[in-house]
N, CA, C and O atoms as CSV, one atom per row, in Angstrom:
chain,resi,resn,atom,element,x,y,z
A,1,MET,N,N,-16.870,-45.891,7.463
A,1,MET,CA,C,-18.535,-45.116,7.413
A,1,MET,C,C,-18.496,-44.263,6.833
A,1,MET,O,O,-17.928,-43.287,7.324
A,2,HIS,N,N,-18.998,-44.171,5.658
A,2,HIS,CA,C,-19.242,-42.538,5.111
A,2,HIS,C,C,-20.192,-42.017,5.172
A,2,HIS,O,O,-21.219,-42.682,5.035
A,3,LYS,N,N,-20.262,-40.756,5.377
A,3,LYS,CA,C,-20.988,-39.463,5.858
A,3,LYS,C,C,-21.726,-39.240,4.505
A,3,LYS,O,O,-21.154,-39.508,3.447
A,4,ALA,N,N,-22.556,-38.920,4.526
A,4,ALA,CA,C,-23.545,-38.843,2.930
A,4,ALA,C,C,-23.345,-37.249,2.956
A,4,ALA,O,O,-23.501,-36.464,3.891
A,5,VAL,N,N,-23.002,-37.054,1.801
A,5,VAL,CA,C,-22.912,-35.377,1.402
A,5,VAL,C,C,-23.814,-34.998,0.282
A,5,VAL,O,O,-23.967,-35.658,-0.746
A,6,SER,N,N,-24.518,-33.642,0.634
A,6,SER,CA,C,-25.483,-33.584,-0.640
A,6,SER,C,C,-25.012,-32.417,-1.443
A,6,SER,O,O,-24.090,-31.659,-1.142
A,7,LEU,N,N,-25.898,-32.366,-2.685
A,7,LEU,CA,C,-25.275,-31.489,-3.333
A,7,LEU,C,C,-25.355,-29.629,-2.887
A,7,LEU,O,O,-24.685,-28.633,-3.162
A,8,SER,N,N,-26.805,-29.991,-1.919
A,8,SER,CA,C,-26.683,-28.552,-1.249
A,8,SER,C,C,-25.599,-28.484,-0.464
A,8,SER,O,O,-25.464,-27.267,-0.343
A,9,ASP,N,N,-24.662,-29.032,0.203
A,9,ASP,CA,C,-23.440,-29.104,1.062
A,9,ASP,C,C,-22.514,-28.462,0.496
A,9,ASP,O,O,-21.893,-27.455,0.836
A,10,ILE,N,N,-22.424,-29.591,-1.039
A,10,ILE,CA,C,-21.111,-29.024,-1.982
A,10,ILE,C,C,-21.408,-27.658,-1.986
A,10,ILE,O,O,-20.635,-26.954,-1.337
A,11,LEU,N,N,-22.441,-27.051,-2.622
A,11,LEU,CA,C,-22.503,-25.898,-3.159
A,11,LEU,C,C,-22.148,-24.702,-1.598
A,11,LEU,O,O,-21.250,-23.864,-1.514
A,12,ASN,N,N,-22.796,-24.914,-0.966
A,12,ASN,CA,C,-22.797,-24.066,0.438
A,12,ASN,C,C,-21.247,-23.978,0.762
A,12,ASN,O,O,-20.823,-23.000,1.377
A,13,GLU,N,N,-20.254,-25.169,0.281
A,13,GLU,CA,C,-18.933,-25.344,0.904
A,13,GLU,C,C,-18.205,-24.437,0.013
A,13,GLU,O,O,-17.520,-23.510,0.444
A,14,LEU,N,N,-18.374,-24.741,-1.399
A,14,LEU,CA,C,-18.330,-24.251,-2.651
A,14,LEU,C,C,-18.044,-22.260,-2.394
A,14,LEU,O,O,-17.158,-21.479,-2.740
A,15,ARG,N,N,-18.978,-22.171,-1.834
A,15,ARG,CA,C,-19.832,-20.447,-1.937
A,15,ARG,C,C,-18.638,-20.013,-0.728
A,15,ARG,O,O,-17.688,-19.385,-1.196
A,16,GLU,N,N,-18.601,-20.226,0.456
A,16,GLU,CA,C,-17.728,-20.569,1.847
A,16,GLU,C,C,-16.429,-19.887,1.287
A,16,GLU,O,O,-15.883,-18.837,1.629
A,17,ILE,N,N,-16.097,-20.816,0.309
A,17,ILE,CA,C,-14.276,-21.147,-0.288
A,17,ILE,C,C,-14.333,-19.732,-1.449
A,17,ILE,O,O,-13.343,-19.003,-1.504
A,18,LYS,N,N,-15.356,-19.486,-2.190
A,18,LYS,CA,C,-15.124,-18.407,-2.565
A,18,LYS,C,C,-15.294,-16.834,-1.795
A,18,LYS,O,O,-14.922,-15.681,-2.017
A,19,GLU,N,N,-15.970,-17.454,-0.923
A,19,GLU,CA,C,-16.001,-16.136,0.371
A,19,GLU,C,C,-14.313,-15.674,0.682
A,19,GLU,O,O,-13.869,-14.527,0.738
A,20,ARG,N,N,-13.774,-16.617,0.809
A,20,ARG,CA,C,-12.706,-16.789,1.721
A,20,ARG,C,C,-11.689,-16.259,0.749
A,20,ARG,O,O,-10.921,-15.391,1.165
A,21,ILE,N,N,-11.550,-16.827,-0.956
A,21,ILE,CA,C,-10.481,-16.019,-1.384
A,21,ILE,C,C,-10.554,-14.975,-1.557
A,21,ILE,O,O,-9.553,-14.283,-1.369
A,22,ARG,N,N,-11.999,-14.277,-2.076
A,22,ARG,CA,C,-12.556,-12.994,-2.279
A,22,ARG,C,C,-11.627,-12.154,-1.385
A,22,ARG,O,O,-10.763,-11.365,-1.767
A,23,HIS,N,N,-12.089,-12.582,0.324
A,23,HIS,CA,C,-11.253,-11.980,0.776
A,23,HIS,C,C,-9.580,-11.802,0.972
A,23,HIS,O,O,-8.823,-10.916,1.370
A,24,ILE,N,N,-9.474,-13.065,0.495
A,24,ILE,CA,C,-7.369,-12.939,0.910
A,24,ILE,C,C,-7.063,-11.910,-0.918
A,24,ILE,O,O,-6.134,-11.111,-1.037
A,25,GLU,N,N,-7.952,-12.185,-1.944
A,25,GLU,CA,C,-7.753,-11.289,-3.109
A,25,GLU,C,C,-7.855,-9.889,-2.399
A,25,GLU,O,O,-7.101,-9.108,-2.979
A,26,GLU,N,N,-8.523,-9.284,-1.345
A,26,GLU,CA,C,-8.522,-8.041,-0.879
A,26,GLU,C,C,-7.614,-7.883,-0.039
A,26,GLU,O,O,-7.344,-6.719,0.255
A,27,ALA,N,N,-7.075,-8.666,0.426
A,27,ALA,CA,C,-5.672,-8.657,1.518
A,27,ALA,C,C,-4.208,-8.149,0.464
A,27,ALA,O,O,-3.187,-7.465,0.527
A,28,VAL,N,N,-5.049,-9.116,-0.568
A,28,VAL,CA,C,-2.981,-8.855,-0.951
A,28,VAL,C,C,-3.274,-7.671,-1.577
A,28,VAL,O,O,-2.585,-6.815,-1.021
A,29,GLU,N,N,-4.149,-7.014,-2.722
A,29,GLU,CA,C,-4.110,-5.976,-3.281
A,29,GLU,C,C,-4.337,-4.711,-2.158
A,29,GLU,O,O,-3.858,-3.638,-2.524
A,30,GLU,N,N,-4.909,-4.719,-1.040
A,30,GLU,CA,C,-3.898,-3.712,-0.009
A,30,GLU,C,C,-3.076,-3.641,0.402
A,30,GLU,O,O,-2.674,-2.576,0.871
A,31,LEU,N,N,-2.310,-4.904,0.441
A,31,LEU,CA,C,-1.038,-5.258,0.409
A,31,LEU,C,C,-0.065,-4.611,-0.464
A,31,LEU,O,O,0.863,-3.960,0.016
A,32,MET,N,N,-0.246,-4.772,-1.882
A,32,MET,CA,C,0.441,-4.166,-2.649
A,32,MET,C,C,0.155,-2.381,-3.017
A,32,MET,O,O,0.869,-1.603,-3.649
A,33,ASP,N,N,-0.800,-2.220,-2.527
A,33,ASP,CA,C,-1.175,-0.700,-2.786
A,33,ASP,C,C,-0.138,-0.232,-1.153
A,33,ASP,O,O,-0.060,0.971,-0.902
A,34,LEU,N,N,0.523,-1.174,-0.250
A,34,LEU,CA,C,1.338,-0.200,0.910
A,34,LEU,C,C,2.373,-0.453,0.802
A,34,LEU,O,O,3.220,0.144,1.465
A,35,THR,N,N,2.840,-1.847,-0.440
A,35,THR,CA,C,4.215,-1.952,-1.040
A,35,THR,C,C,4.820,-0.554,-2.017
A,35,THR,O,O,4.239,0.009,-2.945
A,36,LEU,N,N,6.088,-0.277,-1.470
A,36,LEU,CA,C,6.218,1.025,-2.387
A,36,LEU,C,C,7.227,-0.236,-3.417
A,36,LEU,O,O,7.478,-1.421,-3.193
A,37,THR,N,N,7.585,0.624,-4.501
A,37,THR,CA,C,8.317,0.098,-5.932
A,37,THR,C,C,9.754,0.279,-5.115
A,37,THR,O,O,9.949,0.568,-3.935
A,38,SER,N,N,10.661,0.004,-6.166
A,38,SER,CA,C,11.801,0.486,-5.954
A,38,SER,C,C,12.432,1.699,-6.178
A,38,SER,O,O,13.312,2.208,-5.484
A,39,GLU,N,N,11.892,2.160,-7.260
A,39,GLU,CA,C,11.770,3.414,-7.265
A,39,GLU,C,C,11.728,4.116,-6.622
A,39,GLU,O,O,12.531,5.022,-6.396
A,40,GLU,N,N,10.159,3.715,-5.869
A,40,GLU,CA,C,9.564,4.880,-4.314
A,40,GLU,C,C,10.723,4.714,-3.766
A,40,GLU,O,O,11.787,5.183,-4.172
A,41,GLU,N,N,10.576,4.142,-2.965
A,41,GLU,CA,C,11.694,3.531,-2.149
A,41,GLU,C,C,13.218,4.513,-2.501
A,41,GLU,O,O,13.766,5.239,-1.672
A,42,GLU,N,N,13.517,4.372,-3.422
A,42,GLU,CA,C,14.752,5.422,-3.721
A,42,GLU,C,C,14.540,6.926,-3.781
A,42,GLU,O,O,15.333,7.817,-3.474
A,43,MET,N,N,13.489,7.002,-4.172
A,43,MET,CA,C,12.816,8.606,-4.245
A,43,MET,C,C,12.895,9.034,-2.400
A,43,MET,O,O,13.446,9.976,-1.830
A,44,LEU,N,N,12.287,8.163,-2.001
A,44,LEU,CA,C,11.957,8.225,-0.123
A,44,LEU,C,C,13.226,8.410,0.388
A,44,LEU,O,O,13.356,9.204,1.320
A,45,LYS,N,N,14.334,7.733,-0.117
A,45,LYS,CA,C,15.250,7.674,0.447
A,45,LYS,C,C,16.042,9.244,0.398
A,45,LYS,O,O,16.369,10.051,1.268
A,46,GLU,N,N,16.130,9.209,-0.777
A,46,GLU,CA,C,16.347,10.616,-1.605
A,46,GLU,C,C,16.178,12.233,-0.802
A,46,GLU,O,O,16.916,13.133,-0.402
A,47,VAL,N,N,14.538,11.878,-0.881
A,47,VAL,CA,C,13.716,12.637,-0.090
A,47,VAL,C,C,14.124,12.908,1.717
A,47,VAL,O,O,14.034,14.044,2.184
A,48,ARG,N,N,14.515,11.848,2.491
A,48,ARG,CA,C,14.873,11.630,3.739
A,48,ARG,C,C,16.088,12.279,3.641
A,48,ARG,O,O,16.000,13.434,4.057
A,49,GLU,N,N,17.255,11.956,3.224
A,49,GLU,CA,C,18.432,12.586,3.054
A,49,GLU,C,C,18.710,14.148,2.566
A,49,GLU,O,O,19.819,14.679,2.627
A,50,LYS,N,N,17.792,14.637,2.189
A,50,LYS,CA,C,17.694,16.093,2.107
A,50,LYS,C,C,17.398,16.586,3.122
A,50,LYS,O,O,18.159,17.306,3.768
A,51,ILE,N,N,16.362,16.322,3.415
A,51,ILE,CA,C,15.298,16.913,4.804
A,51,ILE,C,C,16.268,16.879,5.761
A,51,ILE,O,O,16.249,17.888,6.466
A,52,GLU,N,N,17.241,15.956,6.084
A,52,GLU,CA,C,17.817,15.442,6.901
A,52,GLU,C,C,19.148,16.752,6.971
A,52,GLU,O,O,19.690,17.135,8.008
A,53,LYS,N,N,19.375,17.143,5.872
A,53,LYS,CA,C,20.707,17.889,5.626
A,53,LYS,C,C,20.492,19.560,5.776
A,53,LYS,O,O,21.328,20.453,5.912
A,54,GLY,N,N,18.741,19.613,5.679
A,54,GLY,CA,C,18.194,20.964,5.511
A,54,GLY,C,C,17.867,21.890,4.344
A,54,GLY,O,O,17.637,23.099,4.352
A,55,ASP,N,N,17.918,20.744,3.028
A,55,ASP,CA,C,17.792,21.175,1.688
A,55,ASP,C,C,16.136,21.029,1.513
A,55,ASP,O,O,15.514,19.968,1.455
A,56,PHE,N,N,15.737,22.023,1.462
A,56,PHE,CA,C,14.464,22.422,1.112
A,56,PHE,C,C,13.938,22.633,-0.517
A,56,PHE,O,O,12.787,22.790,-0.925
A,57,SER,N,N,15.510,22.560,-1.455
A,57,SER,CA,C,15.041,23.723,-2.363
A,57,SER,C,C,13.799,22.565,-3.147
A,57,SER,O,O,12.883,23.188,-3.684
A,58,ASP,N,N,13.726,21.566,-3.220
A,58,ASP,CA,C,12.638,20.477,-4.110
A,58,ASP,C,C,11.700,21.033,-3.851
A,58,ASP,O,O,10.901,21.490,-4.668
A,59,PHE,N,N,11.607,21.112,-2.310
A,59,PHE,CA,C,10.088,21.221,-1.943
A,59,PHE,C,C,9.436,22.881,-1.640
A,59,PHE,O,O,8.217,22.970,-1.490
A,60,VAL,N,N,10.183,23.992,-1.571
A,60,VAL,CA,C,9.539,24.496,-1.327
A,60,VAL,C,C,10.368,25.601,-2.533
A,60,VAL,O,O,11.594,25.499,-2.541
A,61,ALA,N,N,9.893,26.378,-3.284
A,61,ALA,CA,C,10.239,27.675,-4.297
A,61,ALA,C,C,11.167,28.513,-3.139
A,61,ALA,O,O,10.927,28.884,-1.990
A,62,LEU,N,N,12.342,28.619,-4.029
A,62,LEU,CA,C,13.674,29.365,-3.401
A,62,LEU,C,C,12.905,30.700,-3.028
A,62,LEU,O,O,12.899,31.109,-1.867
A,63,GLU,N,N,12.339,31.278,-3.927
A,63,GLU,CA,C,11.961,32.892,-3.742
A,63,GLU,C,C,10.776,32.923,-2.313
A,63,GLU,O,O,10.638,33.928,-1.615
A,64,LYS,N,N,10.181,31.918,-2.140
A,64,LYS,CA,C,9.225,32.248,-1.218
A,64,LYS,C,C,9.825,31.731,0.063
A,64,LYS,O,O,9.246,31.906,1.136
A,65,LEU,N,N,11.164,30.992,-0.044
A,65,LEU,CA,C,12.001,30.743,1.058
A,65,LEU,C,C,12.789,32.022,1.491
A,65,LEU,O,O,12.660,32.325,2.677
A,66,ASP,N,N,13.610,32.843,0.695
A,66,ASP,CA,C,14.218,34.008,0.990
A,66,ASP,C,C,13.213,34.798,1.573
A,66,ASP,O,O,13.575,35.425,2.570
A,67,GLU,N,N,11.852,34.956,1.154
A,67,GLU,CA,C,10.454,35.801,1.607
A,67,GLU,C,C,10.724,35.453,3.228
A,67,GLU,O,O,11.339,36.041,4.117
A,68,VAL,N,N,10.103,34.439,3.179
A,68,VAL,CA,C,9.980,33.958,4.630
A,68,VAL,C,C,11.092,33.875,5.831
A,68,VAL,O,O,10.851,34.245,6.980
A,69,LEU,N,N,12.508,33.264,5.340
A,69,LEU,CA,C,13.461,34.230,6.256
A,69,LEU,C,C,13.950,35.093,6.115
A,69,LEU,O,O,15.074,35.270,6.585
A,70,LYS,N,N,13.038,36.388,5.099
A,70,LYS,CA,C,13.574,37.923,5.453
A,70,LYS,C,C,12.579,38.806,6.852
A,70,LYS,O,O,12.858,39.720,7.628
A,71,GLU,N,N,11.410,37.990,6.635
A,71,GLU,CA,C,10.690,38.390,7.796
A,71,GLU,C,C,10.762,38.079,9.099
A,71,GLU,O,O,9.985,38.597,9.901
């Protein structure tokens, strides 16, 4: 037995599919924004290593660090 489907039903279904695709696109865009590139991952690794070693020279001007340490 076949169910009768109107053009209006098809149009509504297509609109729902279009909306779902839009949500998927937005989710993928957000994921892309949160995903680090290989260059960013390497930079983050280097920064973490420097911080663990106590090397803040790349983050604070040495003159300012000297001033703070003298106070």
